[in-house]
N, CA, C and O atoms as CSV, one atom per row, in Angstrom:
chain,resi,resn,atom,element,x,y,z
A,1,UNK,N,N,-12.380,-1.527,-9.194
A,1,UNK,CA,C,-11.129,-1.553,-8.456
A,1,UNK,C,C,-11.379,-2.220,-7.115
A,1,UNK,O,O,-12.412,-1.989,-6.487
A,2,UNK,N,N,-10.459,-3.029,-6.683
A,2,UNK,CA,C,-10.608,-3.748,-5.427
A,2,UNK,C,C,-10.416,-2.812,-4.247
A,2,UNK,O,O,-9.576,-1.912,-4.262
A,3,UNK,N,N,-11.219,-3.055,-3.235
A,3,UNK,CA,C,-11.052,-2.240,-2.034
A,3,UNK,C,C,-9.865,-2.773,-1.247
A,3,UNK,O,O,-9.499,-3.942,-1.369
A,4,UNK,N,N,-9.280,-1.920,-0.452
A,4,UNK,CA,C,-8.160,-2.355,0.376
A,4,UNK,C,C,-8.316,-1.796,1.770
A,4,UNK,O,O,-8.852,-0.706,1.972
A,5,UNK,N,N,-7.835,-2.567,2.725
A,5,UNK,CA,C,-7.844,-2.160,4.123
A,5,UNK,C,C,-6.400,-2.111,4.578
A,5,UNK,O,O,-5.544,-2.804,4.028
A,6,UNK,N,N,-6.131,-1.300,5.574
A,6,UNK,CA,C,-4.768,-1.180,6.076
A,6,UNK,C,C,-4.663,-1.841,7.440
A,6,UNK,O,O,-5.504,-1.624,8.313
A,7,UNK,N,N,-3.624,-2.651,7.616
A,7,UNK,CA,C,-3.341,-3.314,8.887
A,7,UNK,C,C,-1.901,-3.015,9.258
A,7,UNK,O,O,-1.066,-2.788,8.382
A,8,UNK,N,N,-1.608,-3.015,10.530
A,8,UNK,CA,C,-0.227,-2.821,10.972
A,8,UNK,C,C,0.527,-4.137,10.883
A,8,UNK,O,O,0.018,-5.180,11.292
A,9,UNK,N,N,1.728,-4.086,10.353
A,9,UNK,CA,C,2.591,-5.258,10.281
A,9,UNK,C,C,3.182,-5.518,11.661
A,9,UNK,O,O,3.616,-4.572,12.318
A,10,UNK,N,N,3.215,-6.773,12.126
A,10,UNK,CA,C,3.775,-7.064,13.438
A,10,UNK,C,C,5.280,-6.841,13.509
A,10,UNK,O,O,5.804,-6.583,14.592
A,11,UNK,N,N,5.983,-6.932,12.396
A,11,UNK,CA,C,7.434,-6.803,12.427
A,11,UNK,C,C,7.900,-5.362,12.262
A,11,UNK,O,O,9.098,-5.123,12.113
A,12,UNK,N,N,6.995,-4.408,12.283
A,12,UNK,CA,C,7.372,-3.010,12.171
A,12,UNK,C,C,7.710,-2.579,10.755
A,12,UNK,O,O,8.389,-1.569,10.570
A,13,UNK,N,N,7.253,-3.319,9.747
A,13,UNK,CA,C,7.539,-2.978,8.362
A,13,UNK,C,C,6.560,-1.945,7.813
A,13,UNK,O,O,6.596,-1.643,6.621
A,14,UNK,N,N,5.701,-1.407,8.644
A,14,UNK,CA,C,4.721,-0.442,8.169
A,14,UNK,C,C,3.370,-1.101,7.992
A,14,UNK,O,O,3.111,-2.174,8.537
A,15,UNK,N,N,2.519,-0.452,7.231
A,15,UNK,CA,C,1.159,-0.943,7.046
A,15,UNK,C,C,1.097,-1.944,5.900
A,15,UNK,O,O,1.772,-1.785,4.883
A,16,UNK,N,N,0.287,-2.968,6.077
A,16,UNK,CA,C,0.028,-3.943,5.023
A,16,UNK,C,C,-1.405,-3.747,4.559
A,16,UNK,O,O,-2.282,-3.408,5.354
A,17,UNK,N,N,-1.637,-3.958,3.288
A,17,UNK,CA,C,-2.986,-3.815,2.750
A,17,UNK,C,C,-3.645,-5.176,2.654
A,17,UNK,O,O,-2.975,-6.187,2.444
A,18,UNK,N,N,-4.950,-5.199,2.806
A,18,UNK,CA,C,-5.726,-6.394,2.552
A,18,UNK,C,C,-6.416,-6.187,1.216
A,18,UNK,O,O,-7.159,-5.222,1.031
A,19,UNK,N,N,-6.165,-7.104,0.282
A,19,UNK,CA,C,-6.741,-7.022,-1.052
A,19,UNK,C,C,-7.576,-8.272,-1.309
A,19,UNK,O,O,-7.556,-9.215,-0.518
A,20,UNK,N,N,-8.295,-8.271,-2.398
A,20,UNK,CA,C,-9.117,-9.416,-2.775
A,20,UNK,C,C,-8.243,-10.428,-3.518
A,20,UNK,O,O,-7.551,-10.074,-4.473
A,21,UNK,N,N,-8.279,-11.673,-3.081
A,21,UNK,CA,C,-7.535,-12.740,-3.753
A,21,UNK,C,C,-8.118,-12.918,-5.157
A,21,UNK,O,O,-9.330,-13.080,-5.293
A,22,UNK,N,N,-7.287,-12.892,-6.205
A,22,UNK,CA,C,-7.808,-13.009,-7.564
A,22,UNK,C,C,-8.435,-14.367,-7.874
A,22,UNK,O,O,-9.201,-14.482,-8.832
A,23,UNK,N,N,-8.129,-15.386,-7.091
A,23,UNK,CA,C,-8.661,-16.717,-7.359
A,23,UNK,C,C,-9.971,-16.980,-6.628
A,23,UNK,O,O,-10.964,-17.354,-7.253
A,24,UNK,N,N,-9.985,-16.789,-5.312
A,24,UNK,CA,C,-11.168,-17.154,-4.526
A,24,UNK,C,C,-12.018,-15.970,-4.101
A,24,UNK,O,O,-13.162,-16.148,-3.680
A,25,UNK,N,N,-11.477,-14.766,-4.204
A,25,UNK,CA,C,-12.230,-13.576,-3.808
A,25,UNK,C,C,-12.172,-13.281,-2.325
A,25,UNK,O,O,-12.811,-12.336,-1.863
A,26,UNK,N,N,-11.424,-14.065,-1.567
A,26,UNK,CA,C,-11.294,-13.826,-0.135
A,26,UNK,C,C,-10.267,-12.745,0.162
A,26,UNK,O,O,-9.645,-12.199,-0.749
A,27,UNK,N,N,-10.096,-12.443,1.435
A,27,UNK,CA,C,-9.114,-11.443,1.851
A,27,UNK,C,C,-7.701,-12.013,1.743
A,27,UNK,O,O,-7.457,-13.175,2.068
A,28,UNK,N,N,-6.786,-11.178,1.282
A,28,UNK,CA,C,-5.385,-11.557,1.163
A,28,UNK,C,C,-4.534,-10.394,1.635
A,28,UNK,O,O,-4.720,-9.262,1.190
A,29,UNK,N,N,-3.597,-10.671,2.538
A,29,UNK,CA,C,-2.707,-9.626,3.041
A,29,UNK,C,C,-1.625,-9.397,1.997
A,29,UNK,O,O,-0.888,-10.318,1.644
A,30,UNK,N,N,-1.532,-8.169,1.505
A,30,UNK,CA,C,-0.537,-7.825,0.482
A,30,UNK,C,C,0.656,-7.182,1.164
A,30,UNK,O,O,0.714,-5.965,1.343
A,31,UNK,N,N,1.601,-8.021,1.537
A,31,UNK,CA,C,2.819,-7.551,2.196
A,31,UNK,C,C,3.903,-8.601,1.984
A,31,UNK,O,O,3.601,-9.732,1.602
A,32,UNK,N,N,5.157,-8.241,2.225
A,32,UNK,CA,C,6.243,-9.221,2.090
A,32,UNK,C,C,6.067,-10.439,2.999
A,32,UNK,O,O,6.644,-11.492,2.730
A,33,UNK,N,N,5.288,-10.312,4.057
A,33,UNK,CA,C,5.054,-11.441,4.954
A,33,UNK,C,C,4.215,-12.536,4.294
A,33,UNK,O,O,4.275,-13.692,4.713
A,34,UNK,N,N,3.437,-12.190,3.269
A,34,UNK,CA,C,2.619,-13.169,2.556
A,34,UNK,C,C,3.374,-13.612,1.307
A,34,UNK,O,O,3.392,-12.896,0.306
A,35,UNK,N,N,3.989,-14.774,1.362
A,35,UNK,CA,C,4.811,-15.229,0.244
A,35,UNK,C,C,3.992,-15.620,-0.976
A,35,UNK,O,O,4.565,-15.876,-2.035
A,36,UNK,N,N,2.676,-15.673,-0.860
A,36,UNK,CA,C,1.820,-16.032,-1.987
A,36,UNK,C,C,1.114,-14.824,-2.596
A,36,UNK,O,O,0.275,-14.985,-3.482
A,37,UNK,N,N,1.440,-13.616,-2.136
A,37,UNK,CA,C,0.730,-12.426,-2.603
A,37,UNK,C,C,0.762,-12.311,-4.116
A,37,UNK,O,O,1.797,-12.623,-4.705
A,38,UNK,N,N,-0.262,-11.900,-4.763
A,38,UNK,CA,C,-1.486,-11.314,-4.235
A,38,UNK,C,C,-2.524,-12.352,-3.830
A,38,UNK,O,O,-3.651,-11.999,-3.484
A,39,UNK,N,N,-2.151,-13.631,-3.869
A,39,UNK,CA,C,-3.085,-14.692,-3.509
A,39,UNK,C,C,-3.107,-14.887,-1.998
A,39,UNK,O,O,-2.177,-14.490,-1.296
A,40,UNK,N,N,-4.180,-15.504,-1.507
A,40,UNK,CA,C,-4.306,-15.689,-0.061
A,40,UNK,C,C,-3.598,-16.950,0.428
A,40,UNK,O,O,-3.308,-17.074,1.617
A,41,UNK,N,N,-3.319,-17.890,-0.483
A,41,UNK,CA,C,-2.721,-19.158,-0.067
A,41,UNK,C,C,-1.961,-19.797,-1.225
A,41,UNK,O,O,-2.072,-19.368,-2.374
A,42,UNK,N,N,-1.199,-20.816,-0.904
A,42,UNK,CA,C,-0.487,-21.559,-1.943
A,42,UNK,C,C,-1.481,-22.223,-2.891
A,42,UNK,O,O,-1.240,-22.291,-4.096
A,43,UNK,N,N,-2.590,-22.708,-2.353
A,43,UNK,CA,C,-3.606,-23.365,-3.183
A,43,UNK,C,C,-4.121,-22.423,-4.258
A,43,UNK,O,O,-4.194,-22.798,-5.428
A,44,UNK,N,N,-4.480,-21.196,-3.871
A,44,UNK,CA,C,-4.987,-20.229,-4.845
A,44,UNK,C,C,-3.919,-19.876,-5.877
A,44,UNK,O,O,-4.229,-19.701,-7.055
A,45,UNK,N,N,-2.683,-19.771,-5.447
A,45,UNK,CA,C,-1.588,-19.474,-6.377
A,45,UNK,C,C,-1.427,-20.610,-7.383
A,45,UNK,O,O,-1.227,-20.355,-8.570
A,46,UNK,N,N,-1.510,-21.861,-6.926
A,46,UNK,CA,C,-1.366,-23.015,-7.810
A,46,UNK,C,C,-2.546,-23.143,-8.772
A,46,UNK,O,O,-2.363,-23.528,-9.927
A,47,UNK,N,N,-3.747,-22.826,-8.311
A,47,UNK,CA,C,-4.916,-22.841,-9.193
A,47,UNK,C,C,-4.719,-21.846,-10.330
A,47,UNK,O,O,-4.995,-22.161,-11.488
A,48,UNK,N,N,-4.242,-20.647,-10.004
A,48,UNK,CA,C,-4.000,-19.622,-11.017
A,48,UNK,C,C,-2.909,-20.070,-11.990
A,48,UNK,O,O,-3.044,-19.878,-13.199
A,49,UNK,N,N,-1.841,-20.661,-11.480
A,49,UNK,CA,C,-0.761,-21.142,-12.338
A,49,UNK,C,C,-1.272,-22.224,-13.285
A,49,UNK,O,O,-0.923,-22.235,-14.466
A,50,UNK,N,N,-2.098,-23.131,-12.769
A,50,UNK,CA,C,-2.668,-24.184,-13.614
A,50,UNK,C,C,-3.558,-23.622,-14.707
A,50,UNK,O,O,-3.534,-24.105,-15.839
A,51,UNK,N,N,-4.347,-22.602,-14.377
A,51,UNK,CA,C,-5.206,-21.966,-15.378
A,51,UNK,C,C,-4.363,-21.286,-16.448
A,51,UNK,O,O,-4.697,-21.342,-17.632
A,52,UNK,N,N,-3.276,-20.647,-16.038
A,52,UNK,CA,C,-2.382,-19.994,-16.998
A,52,UNK,C,C,-1.715,-21.036,-17.894
A,52,UNK,O,O,-1.638,-20.852,-19.109
A,53,UNK,N,N,-1.234,-22.128,-17.300
A,53,UNK,CA,C,-0.530,-23.156,-18.066
A,53,UNK,C,C,-1.451,-23.860,-19.058
A,53,UNK,O,O,-0.999,-24.286,-20.121
A,54,UNK,N,N,-2.724,-23.986,-18.729
A,54,UNK,CA,C,-3.666,-24.625,-19.649
A,54,UNK,C,C,-4.312,-23.619,-20.600
A,54,UNK,O,O,-5.270,-23.941,-21.301
A,55,UNK,N,N,-3.778,-22.401,-20.615
A,55,UNK,CA,C,-4.194,-21.329,-21.514
A,55,UNK,C,C,-5.649,-20.905,-21.323
A,55,UNK,O,O,-6.330,-20.562,-22.289
A,56,UNK,N,N,-6.125,-20.930,-20.079
A,56,UNK,CA,C,-7.469,-20.437,-19.785
A,56,UNK,C,C,-7.547,-18.920,-19.870
A,56,UNK,O,O,-8.645,-18.370,-19.945
A,57,UNK,N,N,-6.416,-18.232,-19.860
A,57,UNK,CA,C,-6.382,-16.772,-19.865
A,57,UNK,C,C,-6.125,-16.217,-21.265
A,57,UNK,O,O,-5.400,-15.233,-21.409
A,58,UNK,N,N,-6.699,-16.821,-22.284
A,58,UNK,CA,C,-6.502,-16.361,-23.658
A,58,UNK,C,C,-7.369,-15.146,-23.956
A,58,UNK,O,O,-8.458,-14.981,-23.407
A,59,UNK,N,N,-6.856,-14.309,-24.834
A,59,UNK,CA,C,-7.611,-13.155,-25.312
A,59,UNK,C,C,-8.388,-13.587,-26.549
A,59,UNK,O,O,-7.815,-14.205,-27.447
A,60,UNK,N,N,-9.685,-13.273,-26.617
A,60,UNK,CA,C,-10.452,-13.660,-27.803
A,60,UNK,C,C,-9.984,-12.873,-29.026
A,60,UNK,O,O,-9.694,-11.679,-28.941
A,61,UNK,N,N,-9.917,-13.553,-30.142
A,61,UNK,CA,C,-9.513,-12.912,-31.396
A,61,UNK,C,C,-10.176,-13.637,-32.557
A,61,UNK,O,O,-10.488,-14.824,-32.472
A,62,UNK,N,N,-10.382,-12.910,-33.627
A,62,UNK,CA,C,-10.954,-13.514,-34.822
A,62,UNK,C,C,-9.861,-14.245,-35.591
A,62,UNK,O,O,-8.706,-13.818,-35.609
A,63,UNK,N,N,-10.236,-15.341,-36.220
A,63,UNK,CA,C,-9.290,-16.085,-37.045
A,63,UNK,C,C,-9.001,-15.284,-38.310
A,63,UNK,O,O,-9.897,-14.628,-38.841
A,64,UNK,N,N,-7.764,-15.328,-38.799
A,64,UNK,CA,C,-7.452,-14.603,-40.035
A,64,UNK,C,C,-8.133,-15.270,-41.230
A,64,UNK,O,O,-8.453,-16.458,-41.171
A,65,UNK,N,N,-8.357,-14.532,-42.298
A,65,UNK,CA,C,-8.954,-15.142,-43.499
A,65,UNK,C,C,-8.069,-16.275,-44.018
A,65,UNK,O,O,-6.853,-16.259,-43.832
A,66,UNK,N,N,-8.685,-17.243,-44.661
A,66,UNK,CA,C,-7.953,-18.414,-45.144
A,66,UNK,C,C,-6.886,-18.048,-46.167
A,66,UNK,O,O,-5.875,-18.742,-46.274
A,67,UNK,N,N,-7.093,-16.965,-46.925
A,67,UNK,CA,C,-6.127,-16.589,-47.959
A,67,UNK,C,C,-5.067,-15.602,-47.457
A,67,UNK,O,O,-4.242,-15.137,-48.243
A,68,UNK,N,N,-5.080,-15.282,-46.169
A,68,UNK,CA,C,-4.108,-14.338,-45.607
A,68,UNK,C,C,-2.740,-14.997,-45.484
A,68,UNK,O,O,-2.636,-16.190,-45.201
A,69,UNK,N,N,-1.698,-14.208,-45.701
A,69,UNK,CA,C,-0.343,-14.730,-45.555
A,69,UNK,C,C,-0.032,-14.938,-44.080
A,69,UNK,O,O,-0.573,-14.256,-43.210
A,70,UNK,N,N,0.849,-15.895,-43.820
A,70,UNK,CA,C,1.256,-16.207,-42.457
A,70,UNK,C,C,2.363,-15.253,-42.034
A,70,UNK,O,O,3.273,-14.978,-42.816
A,71,UNK,N,N,2.298,-14.750,-40.818
A,71,UNK,CA,C,3.360,-13.901,-40.286
A,71,UNK,C,C,3.002,-12.429,-40.337
A,71,UNK,O,O,1.900,-12.049,-40.732
A,72,UNK,N,N,3.934,-11.630,-39.939
A,72,UNK,CA,C,3.761,-10.180,-39.884
A,72,UNK,C,C,4.157,-9.583,-41.231
A,72,UNK,O,O,5.323,-9.676,-41.617
A,73,UNK,N,N,3.217,-8.970,-41.960
A,73,UNK,CA,C,3.543,-8.421,-43.279
A,73,UNK,C,C,4.580,-7.302,-43.215
A,73,UNK,O,O,5.245,-7.031,-44.215
A,74,UNK,N,N,4.733,-6.653,-42.075
A,74,UNK,CA,C,5.727,-5.587,-41.944
A,74,UNK,C,C,7.147,-6.130,-41.991
A,74,UNK,O,O,8.084,-5.392,-42.297
A,75,UNK,N,N,7.313,-7.407,-41.693
A,75,UNK,CA,C,8.646,-8.003,-41.673
A,75,UNK,C,C,9.048,-8.596,-43.019
A,75,UNK,O,O,10.210,-8.946,-43.225
A,76,UNK,N,N,8.091,-8.706,-43.930
A,76,UNK,CA,C,8.391,-9.267,-45.250
A,76,UNK,C,C,8.901,-8.174,-46.170
A,76,UNK,O,O,8.428,-7.039,-46.114
A,77,UNK,N,N,9.857,-8.507,-47.009
A,77,UNK,CA,C,10.442,-7.516,-47.926
A,77,UNK,C,C,9.999,-7.772,-49.328
A,77,UNK,O,O,10.387,-7.042,-50.241
């Protein structure tokens, strides 16, 4: 679990947390004042979006057997 630190918001919105940026690992202020949250910058947000769009975040799975039917067998009648 990522550690978090508490900082006072300058606009009186309460405390803001500092979390680890999921892209670069640097500090990121997690508050409405950071429009890129949970990322630390627009660059980190765009890097993450590009990785998602190019399907870098796939879950590993085994290929079905060659003789298996296509689709969900529960939906077939």
